[in-house]
PDB file of N, CA, C, O and CB in Angstrom:
ATOM      1  N   UNK A   1      -3.887  -0.567  -7.407  1.00  0.00           N
ATOM      2  CA  UNK A   1      -2.572  -1.286  -7.592  1.00  0.00           C
ATOM      3  C   UNK A   1      -3.203  -2.456  -8.978  1.00  0.00           C
ATOM      4  O   UNK A   1      -2.598  -2.704 -10.022  1.00  0.00           O
ATOM      5  CB  UNK A   1      -1.939  -2.192  -5.787  1.00  0.00           C
ATOM      6  N   UNK A   2      -4.531  -2.992  -8.561  1.00  0.00           N
ATOM      7  CA  UNK A   2      -4.492  -4.415  -9.246  1.00  0.00           C
ATOM      8  C   UNK A   2      -4.314  -4.036 -10.713  1.00  0.00           C
ATOM      9  O   UNK A   2      -3.285  -4.600 -11.084  1.00  0.00           O
ATOM     10  CB  UNK A   2      -5.933  -5.392  -8.998  1.00  0.00           C
ATOM     11  N   UNK A   3      -4.646  -3.599 -11.340  1.00  0.00           N
ATOM     12  CA  UNK A   3      -4.351  -2.857 -12.845  1.00  0.00           C
ATOM     13  C   UNK A   3      -2.908  -2.557 -13.364  1.00  0.00           C
ATOM     14  O   UNK A   3      -2.487  -2.815 -14.492  1.00  0.00           O
ATOM     15  CB  UNK A   3      -5.003  -1.420 -12.846  1.00  0.00           C
ATOM     16  N   UNK A   4      -2.276  -2.010 -12.416  1.00  0.00           N
ATOM     17  CA  UNK A   4      -1.000  -1.912 -12.638  1.00  0.00           C
ATOM     18  C   UNK A   4      -0.255  -2.776 -12.535  1.00  0.00           C
ATOM     19  O   UNK A   4       0.584  -2.942 -13.420  1.00  0.00           O
ATOM     20  CB  UNK A   4      -0.572  -1.217 -12.134  1.00  0.00           C
ATOM     21  N   UNK A   5      -0.305  -3.556 -11.503  1.00  0.00           N
ATOM     22  CA  UNK A   5       0.646  -4.752 -11.552  1.00  0.00           C
ATOM     23  C   UNK A   5       0.254  -5.869 -12.465  1.00  0.00           C
ATOM     24  O   UNK A   5       1.019  -6.793 -12.741  1.00  0.00           O
ATOM     25  CB  UNK A   5       0.793  -5.345 -10.193  1.00  0.00           C
ATOM     26  N   UNK A   6      -0.988  -5.752 -12.934  1.00  0.00           N
ATOM     27  CA  UNK A   6      -1.135  -6.808 -13.946  1.00  0.00           C
ATOM     28  C   UNK A   6      -0.819  -6.170 -15.143  1.00  0.00           C
ATOM     29  O   UNK A   6      -1.044  -6.963 -16.057  1.00  0.00           O
ATOM     30  CB  UNK A   6      -2.502  -7.464 -14.013  1.00  0.00           C
ATOM     31  N   UNK A   7      -0.390  -5.075 -15.578  1.00  0.00           N
ATOM     32  CA  UNK A   7       0.188  -4.711 -16.667  1.00  0.00           C
ATOM     33  C   UNK A   7       1.552  -4.493 -16.471  1.00  0.00           C
ATOM     34  O   UNK A   7       2.099  -4.051 -17.482  1.00  0.00           O
ATOM     35  CB  UNK A   7      -0.402  -3.691 -17.175  1.00  0.00           C
ATOM     36  N   UNK A   8       2.450  -4.691 -15.293  1.00  0.00           N
ATOM     37  CA  UNK A   8       3.712  -4.753 -14.882  1.00  0.00           C
ATOM     38  C   UNK A   8       4.039  -6.212 -15.068  1.00  0.00           C
ATOM     39  O   UNK A   8       5.214  -6.447 -15.352  1.00  0.00           O
ATOM     40  CB  UNK A   8       3.895  -4.214 -13.488  1.00  0.00           C
ATOM     41  N   UNK A   9       3.229  -7.219 -14.960  1.00  0.00           N
ATOM     42  CA  UNK A   9       3.426  -8.896 -14.822  1.00  0.00           C
ATOM     43  C   UNK A   9       3.452  -9.001 -16.348  1.00  0.00           C
ATOM     44  O   UNK A   9       4.428  -9.398 -16.984  1.00  0.00           O
ATOM     45  CB  UNK A   9       2.024  -9.969 -13.931  1.00  0.00           C
ATOM     46  N   UNK A  10       2.533  -8.691 -16.764  1.00  0.00           N
ATOM     47  CA  UNK A  10       2.368  -8.796 -18.639  1.00  0.00           C
ATOM     48  C   UNK A  10       3.565  -8.545 -19.025  1.00  0.00           C
ATOM     49  O   UNK A  10       4.349  -9.421 -19.391  1.00  0.00           O
ATOM     50  CB  UNK A  10       1.329  -7.647 -19.543  1.00  0.00           C
ATOM     51  N   UNK A  11       3.832  -7.271 -18.979  1.00  0.00           N
ATOM     52  CA  UNK A  11       4.775  -6.710 -19.403  1.00  0.00           C
ATOM     53  C   UNK A  11       6.289  -7.584 -19.522  1.00  0.00           C
ATOM     54  O   UNK A  11       6.987  -7.933 -20.474  1.00  0.00           O
ATOM     55  CB  UNK A  11       4.746  -5.610 -18.603  1.00  0.00           C
ATOM     56  N   UNK A  12       6.380  -7.720 -18.136  1.00  0.00           N
ATOM     57  CA  UNK A  12       7.260  -8.570 -18.017  1.00  0.00           C
ATOM     58  C   UNK A  12       7.465 -10.276 -18.114  1.00  0.00           C
ATOM     59  O   UNK A  12       8.435 -10.945 -17.758  1.00  0.00           O
ATOM     60  CB  UNK A  12       7.482  -8.193 -17.125  1.00  0.00           C
ATOM     61  N   UNK A  13       6.455 -10.617 -18.599  1.00  0.00           N
ATOM     62  CA  UNK A  13       6.105 -11.977 -18.938  1.00  0.00           C
ATOM     63  C   UNK A  13       5.832 -12.910 -17.187  1.00  0.00           C
ATOM     64  O   UNK A  13       5.685 -14.124 -17.049  1.00  0.00           O
ATOM     65  CB  UNK A  13       7.624 -12.656 -20.051  1.00  0.00           C
ATOM     66  N   UNK A  14       5.839 -12.114 -16.355  1.00  0.00           N
ATOM     67  CA  UNK A  14       5.537 -13.092 -15.094  1.00  0.00           C
ATOM     68  C   UNK A  14       3.708 -13.056 -14.762  1.00  0.00           C
ATOM     69  O   UNK A  14       2.742 -12.456 -15.233  1.00  0.00           O
ATOM     70  CB  UNK A  14       6.571 -12.381 -13.509  1.00  0.00           C
ATOM     71  N   UNK A  15       3.925 -13.981 -13.779  1.00  0.00           N
ATOM     72  CA  UNK A  15       2.623 -14.473 -13.449  1.00  0.00           C
ATOM     73  C   UNK A  15       2.173 -13.909 -11.762  1.00  0.00           C
ATOM     74  O   UNK A  15       1.090 -13.552 -11.300  1.00  0.00           O
ATOM     75  CB  UNK A  15       2.719 -16.251 -13.618  1.00  0.00           C
ATOM     76  N   UNK A  16       3.711 -14.044 -11.076  1.00  0.00           N
ATOM     77  CA  UNK A  16       3.334 -13.744  -9.403  1.00  0.00           C
ATOM     78  C   UNK A  16       4.500 -12.573  -9.195  1.00  0.00           C
ATOM     79  O   UNK A  16       5.574 -12.496  -9.792  1.00  0.00           O
ATOM     80  CB  UNK A  16       3.594 -15.389  -8.103  1.00  0.00           C
ATOM     81  N   UNK A  17       4.025 -11.774  -8.276  1.00  0.00           N
ATOM     82  CA  UNK A  17       5.091 -10.701  -7.679  1.00  0.00           C
ATOM     83  C   UNK A  17       4.936 -11.173  -6.293  1.00  0.00           C
ATOM     84  O   UNK A  17       4.402 -12.243  -6.002  1.00  0.00           O
ATOM     85  CB  UNK A  17       4.750  -8.920  -7.891  1.00  0.00           C
ATOM     86  N   UNK A  18       5.408 -10.364  -5.481  1.00  0.00           N
ATOM     87  CA  UNK A  18       5.581  -9.992  -4.141  1.00  0.00           C
ATOM     88  C   UNK A  18       5.325  -8.415  -3.388  1.00  0.00           C
ATOM     89  O   UNK A  18       6.167  -7.531  -3.542  1.00  0.00           O
ATOM     90  CB  UNK A  18       6.887 -10.357  -4.003  1.00  0.00           C
ATOM     91  N   UNK A  19       4.367  -8.241  -2.761  1.00  0.00           N
ATOM     92  CA  UNK A  19       3.978  -6.560  -2.419  1.00  0.00           C
ATOM     93  C   UNK A  19       4.322  -6.717  -1.265  1.00  0.00           C
ATOM     94  O   UNK A  19       4.166  -7.763  -0.634  1.00  0.00           O
ATOM     95  CB  UNK A  19       2.409  -5.851  -2.549  1.00  0.00           C
ATOM     96  N   UNK A  20       4.946  -5.469  -0.753  1.00  0.00           N
ATOM     97  CA  UNK A  20       5.025  -5.157   0.795  1.00  0.00           C
ATOM     98  C   UNK A  20       4.840  -3.698   1.031  1.00  0.00           C
ATOM     99  O   UNK A  20       5.696  -2.816   0.962  1.00  0.00           O
ATOM    100  CB  UNK A  20       6.444  -5.590   1.446  1.00  0.00           C
ATOM    101  N   UNK A  21       3.625  -3.599   1.309  1.00  0.00           N
ATOM    102  CA  UNK A  21       3.529  -2.030   1.978  1.00  0.00           C
ATOM    103  C   UNK A  21       4.344  -1.592   3.084  1.00  0.00           C
ATOM    104  O   UNK A  21       4.547  -0.384   3.205  1.00  0.00           O
ATOM    105  CB  UNK A  21       2.193  -1.755   2.530  1.00  0.00           C
ATOM    106  N   UNK A  22       4.794  -2.337   3.834  1.00  0.00           N
ATOM    107  CA  UNK A  22       5.536  -1.863   5.045  1.00  0.00           C
ATOM    108  C   UNK A  22       6.959  -1.614   4.833  1.00  0.00           C
ATOM    109  O   UNK A  22       7.786  -2.360   4.310  1.00  0.00           O
ATOM    110  CB  UNK A  22       5.423  -2.824   6.133  1.00  0.00           C
ATOM    111  N   UNK A  23       7.120  -0.376   5.354  1.00  0.00           N
ATOM    112  CA  UNK A  23       8.469  -0.043   5.400  1.00  0.00           C
ATOM    113  C   UNK A  23       8.728   0.537   6.530  1.00  0.00           C
ATOM    114  O   UNK A  23       8.444   1.721   6.706  1.00  0.00           O
ATOM    115  CB  UNK A  23       8.891   0.714   4.411  1.00  0.00           C
ATOM    116  N   UNK A  24       9.288  -0.190   7.432  1.00  0.00           N
ATOM    117  CA  UNK A  24       9.647   0.170   8.798  1.00  0.00           C
ATOM    118  C   UNK A  24      10.356   1.599   9.236  1.00  0.00           C
ATOM    119  O   UNK A  24       9.999   2.499   9.996  1.00  0.00           O
ATOM    120  CB  UNK A  24      10.513  -0.871   9.187  1.00  0.00           C
ATOM    121  N   UNK A  25      11.526   1.394   8.406  1.00  0.00           N
ATOM    122  CA  UNK A  25      12.173   2.314   8.573  1.00  0.00           C
ATOM    123  C   UNK A  25      12.180   3.875   8.319  1.00  0.00           C
ATOM    124  O   UNK A  25      13.022   4.757   8.489  1.00  0.00           O
ATOM    125  CB  UNK A  25      12.824   1.897   8.221  1.00  0.00           C
ATOM    126  N   UNK A  26      10.668   3.836   7.758  1.00  0.00           N
ATOM    127  CA  UNK A  26      10.007   5.234   7.078  1.00  0.00           C
ATOM    128  C   UNK A  26       8.939   4.905   7.948  1.00  0.00           C
ATOM    129  O   UNK A  26       8.086   5.766   7.729  1.00  0.00           O
ATOM    130  CB  UNK A  26       9.631   5.447   5.224  1.00  0.00           C
ATOM    131  N   UNK A  27       8.464   4.021   8.935  1.00  0.00           N
ATOM    132  CA  UNK A  27       7.464   4.297   9.819  1.00  0.00           C
ATOM    133  C   UNK A  27       6.211   3.785   9.313  1.00  0.00           C
ATOM    134  O   UNK A  27       5.147   4.315   9.633  1.00  0.00           O
ATOM    135  CB  UNK A  27       7.392   5.671  10.095  1.00  0.00           C
ATOM    136  N   UNK A  28       6.273   2.736   8.505  1.00  0.00           N
ATOM    137  CA  UNK A  28       5.181   2.269   7.536  1.00  0.00           C
ATOM    138  C   UNK A  28       4.950   0.790   8.111  1.00  0.00           C
ATOM    139  O   UNK A  28       5.774  -0.092   7.867  1.00  0.00           O
ATOM    140  CB  UNK A  28       5.677   2.308   5.795  1.00  0.00           C
ATOM    141  N   UNK A  29       3.789   0.540   8.894  1.00  0.00           N
ATOM    142  CA  UNK A  29       4.057  -0.946   9.455  1.00  0.00           C
ATOM    143  C   UNK A  29       2.590  -1.305   8.879  1.00  0.00           C
ATOM    144  O   UNK A  29       1.727  -0.508   8.509  1.00  0.00           O
ATOM    145  CB  UNK A  29       4.388  -1.206  11.411  1.00  0.00           C
ATOM    146  N   UNK A  30       2.530  -2.928   8.907  1.00  0.00           N
ATOM    147  CA  UNK A  30       1.015  -3.412   8.239  1.00  0.00           C
ATOM    148  C   UNK A  30       0.951  -4.281   9.969  1.00  0.00           C
ATOM    149  O   UNK A  30       1.885  -4.683  10.663  1.00  0.00           O
ATOM    150  CB  UNK A  30       1.014  -4.769   6.175  1.00  0.00           C
ATOM    151  N   UNK A  31      -0.385  -4.316  10.188  1.00  0.00           N
ATOM    152  CA  UNK A  31      -0.922  -4.816  11.592  1.00  0.00           C
ATOM    153  C   UNK A  31      -2.733  -5.378  11.058  1.00  0.00           C
ATOM    154  O   UNK A  31      -3.700  -4.620  10.982  1.00  0.00           O
ATOM    155  CB  UNK A  31      -0.864  -3.148  13.031  1.00  0.00           C
ATOM    156  N   UNK A  32      -2.732  -6.606  10.815  1.00  0.00           N
ATOM    157  CA  UNK A  32      -4.260  -7.046  10.800  1.00  0.00           C
ATOM    158  C   UNK A  32      -4.575  -6.686   9.421  1.00  0.00           C
ATOM    159  O   UNK A  32      -5.728  -6.867   9.029  1.00  0.00           O
ATOM    160  CB  UNK A  32      -5.315  -6.264  11.939  1.00  0.00           C
ATOM    161  N   UNK A  33      -3.813  -6.263   8.740  1.00  0.00           N
ATOM    162  CA  UNK A  33      -4.307  -5.838   7.139  1.00  0.00           C
ATOM    163  C   UNK A  33      -4.140  -4.498   7.334  1.00  0.00           C
ATOM    164  O   UNK A  33      -3.782  -4.135   6.213  1.00  0.00           O
ATOM    165  CB  UNK A  33      -5.977  -6.221   6.553  1.00  0.00           C
ATOM    166  N   UNK A  34      -4.166  -3.502   8.040  1.00  0.00           N
ATOM    167  CA  UNK A  34      -4.309  -2.462   8.231  1.00  0.00           C
ATOM    168  C   UNK A  34      -2.841  -1.696   7.983  1.00  0.00           C
ATOM    169  O   UNK A  34      -1.946  -2.515   8.196  1.00  0.00           O
ATOM    170  CB  UNK A  34      -4.949  -2.426   9.427  1.00  0.00           C
ATOM    171  N   UNK A  35      -2.288  -0.346   7.588  1.00  0.00           N
ATOM    172  CA  UNK A  35      -1.386  -0.091   6.748  1.00  0.00           C
ATOM    173  C   UNK A  35      -1.027   1.387   7.867  1.00  0.00           C
ATOM    174  O   UNK A  35      -1.749   2.379   7.768  1.00  0.00           O
ATOM    175  CB  UNK A  35      -1.956   0.018   4.943  1.00  0.00           C
ATOM    176  N   UNK A  36      -0.220   1.366   8.568  1.00  0.00           N
ATOM    177  CA  UNK A  36       0.138   2.351   9.841  1.00  0.00           C
ATOM    178  C   UNK A  36       1.360   3.221   9.451  1.00  0.00           C
ATOM    179  O   UNK A  36       2.383   2.699   9.007  1.00  0.00           O
ATOM    180  CB  UNK A  36       0.550   1.451  11.296  1.00  0.00           C
ATOM    181  N   UNK A  37       1.239   4.519   9.619  1.00  0.00           N
ATOM    182  CA  UNK A  37       1.994   5.564   9.785  1.00  0.00           C
ATOM    183  C   UNK A  37       2.620   6.107  10.932  1.00  0.00           C
ATOM    184  O   UNK A  37       2.298   7.148  11.504  1.00  0.00           O
ATOM    185  CB  UNK A  37       1.437   6.309   9.402  1.00  0.00           C
ATOM    186  N   UNK A  38       3.587   5.291  11.247  1.00  0.00           N
ATOM    187  CA  UNK A  38       3.896   5.708  12.919  1.00  0.00           C
ATOM    188  C   UNK A  38       2.654   4.988  13.733  1.00  0.00           C
ATOM    189  O   UNK A  38       2.101   3.957  13.351  1.00  0.00           O
ATOM    190  CB  UNK A  38       3.845   7.692  13.256  1.00  0.00           C
ATOM    191  N   UNK A  39       2.357   5.644  14.796  1.00  0.00           N
ATOM    192  CA  UNK A  39       0.833   5.198  15.289  1.00  0.00           C
ATOM    193  C   UNK A  39      -0.326   5.408  14.629  1.00  0.00           C
ATOM    194  O   UNK A  39      -1.360   5.088  15.215  1.00  0.00           O
ATOM    195  CB  UNK A  39       0.482   5.750  16.413  1.00  0.00           C
ATOM    196  N   UNK A  40      -0.410   5.989  13.275  1.00  0.00           N
ATOM    197  CA  UNK A  40      -1.691   6.165  12.856  1.00  0.00           C
ATOM    198  C   UNK A  40      -1.771   5.498  11.863  1.00  0.00           C
ATOM    199  O   UNK A  40      -0.748   5.100  11.305  1.00  0.00           O
ATOM    200  CB  UNK A  40      -2.110   7.346  12.649  1.00  0.00           C
ATOM    201  N   UNK A  41      -3.065   5.198  11.374  1.00  0.00           N
ATOM    202  CA  UNK A  41      -3.749   4.414  10.026  1.00  0.00           C
ATOM    203  C   UNK A  41      -3.376   5.278   9.210  1.00  0.00           C
ATOM    204  O   UNK A  41      -3.185   6.402   9.675  1.00  0.00           O
ATOM    205  CB  UNK A  41      -5.391   4.119   9.876  1.00  0.00           C
ATOM    206  N   UNK A  42      -3.162   5.077   7.843  1.00  0.00           N
ATOM    207  CA  UNK A  42      -2.566   5.980   6.878  1.00  0.00           C
ATOM    208  C   UNK A  42      -3.654   6.647   6.504  1.00  0.00           C
ATOM    209  O   UNK A  42      -3.304   7.712   5.996  1.00  0.00           O
ATOM    210  CB  UNK A  42      -1.818   5.390   5.727  1.00  0.00           C
ATOM    211  N   UNK A  43      -5.199   6.480   6.520  1.00  0.00           N
ATOM    212  CA  UNK A  43      -5.841   7.313   6.243  1.00  0.00           C
ATOM    213  C   UNK A  43      -6.643   8.326   7.379  1.00  0.00           C
ATOM    214  O   UNK A  43      -7.760   8.822   7.237  1.00  0.00           O
ATOM    215  CB  UNK A  43      -6.487   6.683   5.462  1.00  0.00           C
ATOM    216  N   UNK A  44      -5.842   8.453   8.392  1.00  0.00           N
ATOM    217  CA  UNK A  44      -5.817   9.400   9.666  1.00  0.00           C
ATOM    218  C   UNK A  44      -4.588  10.148   9.753  1.00  0.00           C
ATOM    219  O   UNK A  44      -4.385  11.087  10.522  1.00  0.00           O
ATOM    220  CB  UNK A  44      -5.959   8.622  11.010  1.00  0.00           C
ATOM    221  N   UNK A  45      -3.548   9.530   8.667  1.00  0.00           N
ATOM    222  CA  UNK A  45      -2.385  10.642   8.769  1.00  0.00           C
ATOM    223  C   UNK A  45      -2.261  11.845   7.768  1.00  0.00           C
ATOM    224  O   UNK A  45      -3.139  12.218   6.990  1.00  0.00           O
ATOM    225  CB  UNK A  45      -1.073   9.937   8.633  1.00  0.00           C
ATOM    226  N   UNK A  46      -1.142  12.328   7.912  1.00  0.00           N
ATOM    227  CA  UNK A  46      -1.047  13.533   6.496  1.00  0.00           C
ATOM    228  C   UNK A  46      -1.294  12.805   5.300  1.00  0.00           C
ATOM    229  O   UNK A  46      -1.735  13.499   4.384  1.00  0.00           O
ATOM    230  CB  UNK A  46       0.583  14.342   6.206  1.00  0.00           C
ATOM    231  N   UNK A  47      -1.163  11.831   5.102  1.00  0.00           N
ATOM    232  CA  UNK A  47      -1.487  11.052   3.412  1.00  0.00           C
ATOM    233  C   UNK A  47      -2.729  11.265   3.314  1.00  0.00           C
ATOM    234  O   UNK A  47      -2.902  11.281   2.095  1.00  0.00           O
ATOM    235  CB  UNK A  47      -1.254   9.289   3.109  1.00  0.00           C
ATOM    236  N   UNK A  48      -3.650  11.430   3.770  1.00  0.00           N
ATOM    237  CA  UNK A  48      -5.013  11.371   3.559  1.00  0.00           C
ATOM    238  C   UNK A  48      -5.182  12.591   2.742  1.00  0.00           C
ATOM    239  O   UNK A  48      -6.132  12.428   1.976  1.00  0.00           O
ATOM    240  CB  UNK A  48      -5.875  11.306   4.856  1.00  0.00           C
ATOM    241  N   UNK A  49      -4.723  13.552   2.631  1.00  0.00           N
ATOM    242  CA  UNK A  49      -4.771  14.959   1.935  1.00  0.00           C
ATOM    243  C   UNK A  49      -3.652  15.062   0.957  1.00  0.00           C
ATOM    244  O   UNK A  49      -3.084  16.122   0.696  1.00  0.00           O
ATOM    245  CB  UNK A  49      -4.644  16.184   2.988  1.00  0.00           C
ATOM    246  N   UNK A  50      -3.326  13.752   0.361  1.00  0.00           N
ATOM    247  CA  UNK A  50      -1.923  13.861  -0.715  1.00  0.00           C
ATOM    248  C   UNK A  50      -2.824  14.608  -1.705  1.00  0.00           C
ATOM    249  O   UNK A  50      -4.041  14.458  -1.816  1.00  0.00           O
ATOM    250  CB  UNK A  50      -1.046  12.145  -1.459  1.00  0.00           C
ATOM    251  N   UNK A  51      -1.996  15.482  -2.444  1.00  0.00           N
ATOM    252  CA  UNK A  51      -2.831  16.165  -3.517  1.00  0.00           C
ATOM    253  C   UNK A  51      -2.952  15.307  -4.852  1.00  0.00           C
ATOM    254  O   UNK A  51      -3.782  15.696  -5.674  1.00  0.00           O
ATOM    255  CB  UNK A  51      -2.173  17.590  -3.870  1.00  0.00           C
ATOM    256  N   UNK A  52      -2.330  14.374  -5.090  1.00  0.00           N
ATOM    257  CA  UNK A  52      -2.509  13.425  -6.539  1.00  0.00           C
ATOM    258  C   UNK A  52      -3.411  12.487  -5.734  1.00  0.00           C
ATOM    259  O   UNK A  52      -4.631  12.586  -5.865  1.00  0.00           O
ATOM    260  CB  UNK A  52      -0.886  12.547  -7.398  1.00  0.00           C
ATOM    261  N   UNK A  53      -2.799  11.452  -4.791  1.00  0.00           N
ATOM    262  CA  UNK A  53      -3.295  10.189  -4.474  1.00  0.00           C
ATOM    263  C   UNK A  53      -3.928  10.249  -2.834  1.00  0.00           C
ATOM    264  O   UNK A  53      -3.470   9.504  -1.967  1.00  0.00           O
ATOM    265  CB  UNK A  53      -2.016   9.081  -4.699  1.00  0.00           C
ATOM    266  N   UNK A  54      -4.853  11.075  -2.598  1.00  0.00           N
ATOM    267  CA  UNK A  54      -5.036  10.610  -1.017  1.00  0.00           C
ATOM    268  C   UNK A  54      -5.454   9.837  -0.664  1.00  0.00           C
ATOM    269  O   UNK A  54      -6.408   9.310  -1.236  1.00  0.00           O
ATOM    270  CB  UNK A  54      -5.530  11.112  -0.279  1.00  0.00           C
ATOM    271  N   UNK A  55      -4.953   9.394   0.441  1.00  0.00           N
ATOM    272  CA  UNK A  55      -5.091   7.762   1.297  1.00  0.00           C
ATOM    273  C   UNK A  55      -6.270   7.705   1.929  1.00  0.00           C
ATOM    274  O   UNK A  55      -6.212   7.988   3.126  1.00  0.00           O
ATOM    275  CB  UNK A  55      -3.960   7.402   2.558  1.00  0.00           C
ATOM    276  N   UNK A  56      -7.343   7.421   1.489  1.00  0.00           N
ATOM    277  CA  UNK A  56      -8.690   7.120   2.346  1.00  0.00           C
ATOM    278  C   UNK A  56      -8.589   5.897   2.782  1.00  0.00           C
ATOM    279  O   UNK A  56      -9.611   5.744   3.451  1.00  0.00           O
ATOM    280  CB  UNK A  56     -10.046   7.217   1.620  1.00  0.00           C
ATOM    281  N   UNK A  57      -8.055   5.042   2.811  1.00  0.00           N
ATOM    282  CA  UNK A  57      -8.231   3.414   3.331  1.00  0.00           C
ATOM    283  C   UNK A  57      -7.207   3.120   3.627  1.00  0.00           C
ATOM    284  O   UNK A  57      -6.346   3.095   2.747  1.00  0.00           O
ATOM    285  CB  UNK A  57      -8.694   2.308   2.464  1.00  0.00           C
ATOM    286  N   UNK A  58      -6.843   2.752   5.065  1.00  0.00           N
ATOM    287  CA  UNK A  58      -5.859   2.054   5.514  1.00  0.00           C
ATOM    288  C   UNK A  58      -5.954   0.137   5.044  1.00  0.00           C
ATOM    289  O   UNK A  58      -5.005  -0.626   4.862  1.00  0.00           O
ATOM    290  CB  UNK A  58      -5.941   2.448   7.162  1.00  0.00           C
ATOM    291  N   UNK A  59      -7.318  -0.135   4.970  1.00  0.00           N
ATOM    292  CA  UNK A  59      -7.180  -1.417   5.321  1.00  0.00           C
ATOM    293  C   UNK A  59      -6.846  -1.913   3.603  1.00  0.00           C
ATOM    294  O   UNK A  59      -7.339  -1.284   2.667  1.00  0.00           O
ATOM    295  CB  UNK A  59      -8.667  -2.083   6.241  1.00  0.00           C
ATOM    296  N   UNK A  60      -5.986  -3.067   3.406  1.00  0.00           N
ATOM    297  CA  UNK A  60      -5.642  -3.589   2.051  1.00  0.00           C
ATOM    298  C   UNK A  60      -5.246  -4.729   2.289  1.00  0.00           C
ATOM    299  O   UNK A  60      -4.043  -4.961   2.169  1.00  0.00           O
ATOM    300  CB  UNK A  60      -4.689  -2.909   1.260  1.00  0.00           C
ATOM    301  N   UNK A  61      -6.196  -5.813   2.713  1.00  0.00           N
ATOM    302  CA  UNK A  61      -5.526  -7.371   2.900  1.00  0.00           C
ATOM    303  C   UNK A  61      -4.635  -7.371   1.706  1.00  0.00           C
ATOM    304  O   UNK A  61      -4.811  -6.642   0.730  1.00  0.00           O
ATOM    305  CB  UNK A  61      -6.712  -8.818   2.843  1.00  0.00           C
ATOM    306  N   UNK A  62      -3.553  -8.334   1.856  1.00  0.00           N
ATOM    307  CA  UNK A  62      -3.499  -8.910   0.245  1.00  0.00           C
ATOM    308  C   UNK A  62      -3.879 -10.638   0.529  1.00  0.00           C
ATOM    309  O   UNK A  62      -3.410 -11.334   1.430  1.00  0.00           O
ATOM    310  CB  UNK A  62      -1.544  -8.652  -0.642  1.00  0.00           C
ATOM    311  N   UNK A  63      -4.686 -10.981  -0.339  1.00  0.00           N
ATOM    312  CA  UNK A  63      -5.171 -12.539  -0.273  1.00  0.00           C
ATOM    313  C   UNK A  63      -5.091 -12.742  -1.864  1.00  0.00           C
ATOM    314  O   UNK A  63      -5.380 -13.830  -2.363  1.00  0.00           O
ATOM    315  CB  UNK A  63      -6.943 -12.869   0.494  1.00  0.00           C
TER     316      UNK A  63
END
C-alpha cells in the first residue's frame, strides 16, 4: 500500500491521509494491529486465496 499511497498523495499535492482497513458493516475489524474477517484472521479467511491479491498476512500496524 505504501507506494500507491505515496503516488496518490503526490498527485493530490497532499502530505497526509487517513487509512481505515476496518469496515464493520462488512465484518472487517482490526484488533491490536490484526485485520479480521468476522472472527477469522484475514490470512485464514477465503481472502487468502484471492486470485489477484492473495491476503497472506493479517498483521498491518499503522504507525
